[in-house]
C-alpha positions in Angstrom: 138.3 116.8 113.2 137.5 113.0 112.5 136.2 110.0 115.2 136.4 106.9 114.8 133.7 104.6 116.5 133.4 100.8 117.9 130.5 98.6 119.4 131.3 96.1 121.9 129.0 93.5 122.7 128.3 91.0 125.4 126.9 87.6 125.2 126.3 85.5 128.0 125.4 82.0 127.1 125.3 80.0 130.4 127.2 79.5 133.9 129.9 77.4 132.6 130.4 79.0 129.6 129.8 82.6 130.9 130.6 86.1 128.9 131.8 85.9 125.7 132.7 89.8 123.9 132.7 91.2 120.7 134.3 94.4 119.6 133.2 95.1 115.9 132.1 91.7 115.3 135.0 89.8 116.4 135.2 87.8 119.6 137.7 88.9 122.2 138.9 85.4 123.7 140.8 87.3 126.2 138.0 89.1 127.7 136.4 86.3 128.5 134.1 86.1 131.4 135.5 89.8 132.1 132.9 91.6 134.6 131.1 94.5 132.5 132.6 97.4 134.5 136.3 95.8 133.6 135.7 95.7 130.0 134.4 99.5 129.5 137.0 100.8 131.7 139.6 98.8 129.8 138.0 101.0 126.8 138.4 104.3 128.6 141.8 103.6 129.4 142.6 102.9 125.6 141.0 106.2 124.8 137.6 105.6 123.9 134.5 107.2 125.1 131.3 105.8 126.0 128.7 107.7 123.6 125.3 105.3 124.2 124.2 102.1 125.8 120.5 101.5 126.8 118.8 100.1 129.6 119.1 96.0 129.6 121.3 96.3 126.6 124.4 94.6 126.0 125.3 96.6 123.5 128.0 99.9 124.0 128.9 102.3 121.3 132.4 103.9 121.9 134.0 107.3 119.8 137.5 108.5 119.8 139.3 111.1 118.2 141.9 110.2 115.2 145.3 111.1 115.6 
């Protein structure tokens, strides 16, 4: 059994620029200003399991089984 891992990071800049999301270091323009719950649910629908998140953190660690 082999796993792959992903890191999702949320950056909040200001009310005018809003939330910016990164997936494995790459900015996701299509996720701009999405709420945290929406992004986490999106990852879950794509087969990712949330394995770590820390209080007051904007970093979320996911894993999923490789086919």
